[in-house]
Structure formats: C-alpha cells, structure tokens
MARFIKOL-658592 format. One record per residue (C-alpha): residue in one letter; x, y negated, z negated. Coordinates in steps of 0.5 Angstrom, whole numbers, padded with zeros to 4 digits, always signed. Layout:
aXYZ ...
//
This chain:
q+0190-0160-0109 v+0183-0162-0110 q+0177-0155-0113 l+0170-0158-0116 v+0167-0152-0119 e+0160-0151-0120 s+0156-0150-0125 g+0149-0147-0128 g+0146-0141-0123 g+0141-0138-0124 l+0136-0133-0124 v+0128-0137-0125 q+0123-0136-0124 s+0117-0140-0120 g+0116-0148-0123 g+0122-0147-0128 s+0128-0151-0129 l+0135-0150-0128 r+0142-0155-0129 l+0147-0155-0124 s+0154-0158-0126 c+0160-0160-0121 a+0166-0162-0125 p+0173-0163-0121 s+0180-0159-0123 g+0187-0160-0120 r+0189-0166-0118 s+0184-0173-0119 f+0181-0175-0113 s+0176-0182-0111 s+0171-0182-0108 y+0165-0186-0105 g+0160-0180-0108 m+0158-0173-0108 g+0153-0170-0106 w+0149-0162-0106 f+0148-0158-0101 r+0146-0151-0101 q+0144-0144-0095 a+0140-0139-0096 p+0142-0132-0093 g+0141-0133-0085 k+0141-0141-0085 e+0146-0146-0084 r+0148-0151-0090 e+0144-0156-0091 f+0143-0163-0095 v+0141-0163-0101 a+0143-0170-0105 q+0147-0176-0106 i+0149-0181-0110 t+0154-0186-0109 r+0159-0188-0115 s+0159-0196-0114 d+0150-0197-0115 g+0148-0191-0118 s+0145-0191-0111 t+0141-0184-0109 h+0138-0180-0102 y+0135-0174-0102 a+0132-0169-0098 d+0125-0168-0096 s+0124-0162-0098 v+0127-0163-0106 k+0124-0171-0107 g+0120-0170-0114 r+0123-0165-0116 f+0130-0166-0116 t+0135-0172-0119 i+0142-0173-0118 s+0146-0176-0124 r+0153-0178-0124 d+0157-0178-0132 n+0163-0182-0131 a+0166-0180-0139 k+0165-0173-0136 n+0167-0174-0130 t+0161-0169-0128 d+0157-0168-0123 y+0149-0166-0124 l+0144-0163-0121 q+0138-0162-0124 m+0133-0159-0121 n+0124-0158-0124 s+0120-0155-0121 l+0123-0149-0117 k+0120-0146-0111 p+0123-0139-0109 e+0124-0142-0102 d+0130-0146-0106 t+0133-0139-0107 a+0140-0140-0104 v+0147-0142-0105 y+0148-0148-0108 y+0154-0153-0107 c+0156-0159-0109 a+0161-0165-0105 g+0167-0170-0105 g+0172-0174-0102 p+0175-0181-0100 k+0171-0182-0094 l+0166-0189-0093 a+0162-0183-0088 i+0160-0180-0096 v+0155-0186-0096 t+0153-0188-0090 r+0152-0181-0086 y+0150-0177-0094 f+0147-0172-0090 d+0153-0169-0084 p+0157-0163-0089 g+0162-0166-0084 a+0163-0173-0089 y+0165-0169-0094 d+0173-0165-0095 y+0172-0163-0101 w+0167-0157-0103 g+0166-0152-0110 q+0166-0144-0109 g+0159-0144-0109 t+0153-0143-0115 q+0148-0137-0113 v+0140-0140-0115 t+0134-0135-0114 v+0128-0137-0115 s+0122-0132-0116 s+0116-0132-0115 
//
C-alpha cells in the first residue's frame, strides 16, 4: 500500500514562511509527478502546485504564483512546497498527491488525476 506523509505545517504570522515536505512510506511507486492541493473549511479542495518528474516543469495556481515554490530532491525521494509571504487566506489543510497516471501531467489541476494522497498537514496563517 502506498502512503504519502506530509510534514512541516504549523502556525505562522502573515508574511512568514513554511516549508512542507512529502515523502512516501510503504511500498515505492512510480509517478509522472507530484501535486499539492489544499482545502479550507467549507471549501472544495483546490490545486496549489505540481511538478513533472521527467523535466522538472512546474505549474502553480494563480493565487500562489510568485510566493510558493514546488521542488523535489531525488536523492531523498521527497517533494517540497516552499511557501513565502503567507497570507491568512492561505490557511488550509495541505495535501500532497501522486500516482501513475499521465493525467498528473496533462490534467495536473484535477484531483482525480492523482491516486495517492497524504493525510494532510494544517497550515494556519494569522493576521
């Protein structure tokens, strides 16, 4: 069974930074890429960022572009989401996701493209 484990969430003041990490536990799996999504209370899960494994290309939601950076350390088999200039509206549970579907590249914004999800990590930004 594939499991993804996120870490690095917490409480930070507006304008601050956090770095989220995502690493697999259990059996290994191949993936075209990895994505980060978030879900705030009462709202639907929304796309945040995605990275394609083959060429390192990235995509971001407009709301985080220029503030968040997705990256991967192949040696550690870990993906990261660096979040800078955080705003109260960034408050949400953040999830990493992966899977074997090519849709991770072609429909990176669609939660249905991903088969494996982490348990989520809470990010709270105070004003």
